[in-house]
C-alpha positions in Angstrom: 98.0 -138.8 62.2 95.5 -141.4 61.0 97.5 -141.8 57.8 100.7 -142.5 59.7 98.9 -145.1 61.8 97.5 -146.7 58.7 100.9 -146.8 57.0 102.4 -148.3 60.1 99.8 -151.0 60.3 100.3 -151.8 56.6 104.0 -152.1 57.1 103.6 -154.5 60.0 101.1 -156.5 58.0 103.5 -156.7 55.0 106.4 -157.7 57.1 104.3 -160.3 58.8 103.2 -161.7 55.4 106.8 -161.8 54.3 107.8 -163.8 57.3 104.8 -166.1 56.8 105.7 -166.7 53.2 109.3 -167.5 54.1 108.1 -169.9 56.8 105.7 -171.6 54.5 108.3 -172.0 51.8 110.8 -173.6 54.3 108.0 -175.8 55.7 107.2 -177.0 52.1 110.9 -177.7 51.4 111.2 -179.7 54.7 108.1 -181.6 53.8 109.3 -182.5 50.4 112.7 -183.4 51.8 111.1 -185.7 54.3 109.0 -187.3 51.6 112.1 -188.0 49.6 113.8 -189.5 52.6 110.8 -191.7 53.4 110.6 -192.8 49.8 114.3 -193.6 49.8 113.9 -195.7 53.0 111.0 -197.6 51.5 113.0 -198.3 48.4 115.9 -199.6 50.4 113.6 -201.8 52.4 112.2 -203.4 49.3 115.6 -203.8 47.7 116.9 -205.5 50.9 113.9 -207.9 51.0 114.3 -208.7 47.3 118.1 -209.4 47.6 117.9 -211.3 50.9 114.9 -213.2 49.7 116.7 -214.5 46.6 119.7 -215.4 48.7 117.8 -217.3 51.4 114.8 -218.8 49.7 114.8 -222.4 48.5 117.6 -223.6 50.8 117.4 -226.9 52.7 117.9 -227.0 56.5 119.7 -230.1 57.7 117.2 -232.8 58.4 119.1 -233.6 61.6 118.8 -230.1 62.9 117.8 -230.1 66.6 116.1 -227.6 68.8 115.6 -227.4 72.5 112.5 -226.2 74.4 112.5 -224.1 77.5 112.3 -227.2 79.7 115.5 -228.6 78.3 114.0 -231.3 76.0 115.6 -231.7 72.6 113.7 -232.5 69.4 114.4 -232.8 65.7 113.0 -229.7 64.0 111.7 -232.0 61.3 109.6 -233.8 63.9 108.0 -230.6 65.2 107.1 -229.6 61.7 105.7 -233.0 60.7 103.5 -232.8 57.7 102.4 -229.2 58.3 103.8 -225.9 57.2 105.3 -223.6 59.9 106.1 -219.9 59.8 109.4 -219.4 61.4 110.4 -216.3 63.3 114.2 -216.4 63.7 115.9 -214.1 66.3 118.9 -213.8 68.5 120.0 -212.2 71.7 122.0 -209.6 69.8 119.0 -208.4 67.8 117.0 -205.2 68.4 114.4 -206.2 71.0 112.0 -203.6 69.7 112.2 -205.3 66.3 111.2 -208.6 67.9 108.4 -206.9 69.9 107.1 -205.4 66.6 106.8 -208.9 65.1 105.3 -210.4 68.2 102.6 -207.8 68.6 101.6 -208.2 64.9 101.4 -212.0 65.2 99.4 -211.8 68.5 96.9 -209.4 66.9 96.6 -211.5 63.7 96.2 -214.8 65.4 93.4 -213.3 67.6 91.7 -211.6 64.7 92.0 -214.4 62.1 91.7 -217.3 64.7 94.9 -218.9 63.5 96.4 -221.7 65.5 99.5 -220.3 67.3 101.2 -223.6 66.8 101.5 -222.7 63.2 104.3 -220.3 64.2 107.7 -221.3 65.7 110.1 -218.8 67.3 113.6 -220.1 66.9 116.1 -218.3 69.1 119.8 -218.1 69.2 120.5 -217.4 72.9 123.2 -218.5 75.3 120.8 -220.3 77.6 117.1 -220.9 78.2 117.1 -218.7 81.3 117.8 -215.5 79.3 115.3 -216.6 76.6 112.6 -217.1 79.2 113.1 -213.6 80.4 112.7 -212.1 77.0 109.7 -214.4 76.2 107.9 -213.2 79.3 108.8 -209.6 78.8 107.6 -209.5 75.2 104.6 -211.8 75.9 105.7 -214.3 73.2 102.7 -216.6 73.4 104.0 -219.0 70.7 106.2 -222.1 70.7 109.7 -221.0 71.4 112.9 -223.1 71.0 116.6 -222.6 71.4 118.2 -223.3 68.0 121.8 -223.3 66.8 123.1 -221.9 63.5 120.7 -222.6 60.6 123.6 -222.5 58.1 121.9 -220.1 55.7 123.2 -216.6 54.7 120.5 -214.8 56.8 122.2 -215.9 60.0 124.7 -213.2 59.4 122.0 -210.5 59.6 121.7 -208.9 63.0 117.9 -208.7 62.8 114.9 -211.0 63.2 113.7 -212.5 60.0 110.9 -214.9 58.9 110.3 -217.7 56.5 108.1 -220.7 56.0 109.2 -224.4 56.1 107.5 -227.7 55.6 108.5 -231.4 55.8 111.0 -231.0 53.0 113.0 -228.6 55.3 113.2 -226.1 52.4 113.0 -222.4 53.3 110.3 -220.4 51.4 108.8 -216.9 51.5 111.8 -215.4 53.3 111.1 -211.9 54.7 112.8 -209.3 56.8 110.2 -207.3 58.8 110.9 -203.6 59.3 109.2 -201.7 62.1 109.4 -198.5 60.1 107.3 -199.9 57.3 104.7 -202.0 59.2 102.4 -202.3 56.2 104.8 -204.6 54.4 104.8 -206.9 57.4 101.0 -206.8 57.6 100.8 -207.8 54.0 103.4 -210.6 54.4 101.8 -212.2 57.5 98.3 -211.8 56.1 99.2 -213.5 52.9 101.1 -216.3 54.6 98.1 -216.9 56.9 95.5 -216.9 54.1 97.6 -219.3 52.0 98.5 -221.8 54.7 96.7 -221.4 58.0 93.0 -220.6 57.2 92.3 -224.3 57.3 94.1 -224.9 60.6 92.3 -222.4 62.8 92.4 -222.8 66.5 89.5 -224.7 68.1 
């Protein structure tokens, strides 16, 4: 009787071990598959940034390009930039709002941590009117200068996603970058390097 019970227990244990091995094998396959997918996504993001960067860097924005603030006043973008360097966040009403939130949260955190002057950043928006833009600005807590802006006449305008670049008095685009919320570390590196290179000497008072 005891032998039968022992044999029964051994059978149950062996069957359980078999199921456990099968589960572990499938879990390992799924893990490796997900790793490959993640690596593929990272590679695609880097490729996109490389291609779009080459396409949109070193282009000159029209010196007569005008922007409008949320109160309805119009300015030459060149006048706002002056002799400084600005980091531009370009977005539109058709863009993914979570993508814009992702950028905004990062910049708010960095400007607070690094004590950068928020006026170093300009948010240029393609929106049908200032009312809609104000709603989004308040909802996302965009505590940076925000302007309505028409078509910049660069290839990146055809992207349906927020993008960034720097610009100075020459009105030449530099350091073009497409932030991706799925790979936040690249955005951290980008904004940190831009800030260290251009904004460490213009910290807020």
